[in-house]
C-alpha positions in Angstrom: 82.8 114.2 96.5 81.5 110.9 97.9 82.3 110.0 101.5 83.1 106.5 100.5 85.4 107.3 97.6 88.3 104.9 97.2 86.7 102.3 99.4 85.3 98.9 98.7 81.7 99.0 99.9 80.4 96.3 102.3 78.9 93.3 100.6 75.3 93.0 101.7 75.3 89.2 101.2 78.3 88.5 103.4 79.7 89.7 106.7 83.3 90.0 105.4 83.5 93.8 105.2 81.1 95.6 107.5 80.8 98.6 109.8 82.3 97.9 113.2 83.5 99.7 116.3 87.2 99.8 117.0 90.1 101.4 118.7 92.7 102.6 116.1 96.3 103.4 116.8 97.3 106.3 114.6 99.8 109.1 115.0 97.4 111.7 113.6 93.7 111.4 112.9 94.0 112.6 109.3 94.2 109.2 107.8 91.2 107.5 106.2 92.5 103.9 106.0 94.5 101.7 108.4 96.5 98.5 108.3 94.8 95.7 110.2 97.6 95.6 112.8 96.7 99.1 113.9 93.0 98.2 114.5 91.4 96.5 117.5 87.8 95.6 116.6 85.5 95.7 119.6 81.8 94.7 120.1 80.2 97.9 121.3 80.5 101.7 121.1 81.0 101.8 124.9 83.9 99.4 124.7 85.6 101.4 121.9 85.2 104.6 124.0 86.5 102.9 127.2 89.6 101.6 125.4 90.4 104.8 123.6 93.5 106.6 125.0 94.2 109.8 122.9 97.3 110.5 125.0 98.8 107.3 123.6 97.3 107.8 120.1 94.5 105.2 120.5 91.2 106.6 119.1 87.7 105.2 119.1 86.2 104.9 115.6 83.6 103.4 113.4 85.4 101.5 110.7 84.5 99.5 107.6 86.4 96.4 106.7 88.4 94.4 106.4 89.3 94.8 102.8 92.3 93.5 100.9 94.4 96.3 99.4 96.1 96.0 96.0 99.3 95.3 97.8 97.7 92.2 99.5 97.4 93.8 102.9 94.2 93.8 105.0 93.0 97.3 105.7 90.1 99.1 107.3 88.5 102.3 106.2 87.4 105.1 108.5 83.6 105.7 108.7 83.9 108.2 111.5 85.9 109.2 114.6 83.8 108.7 117.8 
């Protein structure tokens, strides 16, 4: 099964949907996609790790997005937990 199944791949000609570092608020780390309001995109890996706070359910991640869902919401996909 493909790691990227169910996700819109990044467009190589634009910078709309790309791999980024982020801090994601999520109750449990079993989700693979997140609403934009749960994601804080940051510039560096170190910044994501510094802002993470697992006790408050904020986790550092590498994400892909944003993409627009079929419901019209902007979402990000998990690339990997950091």
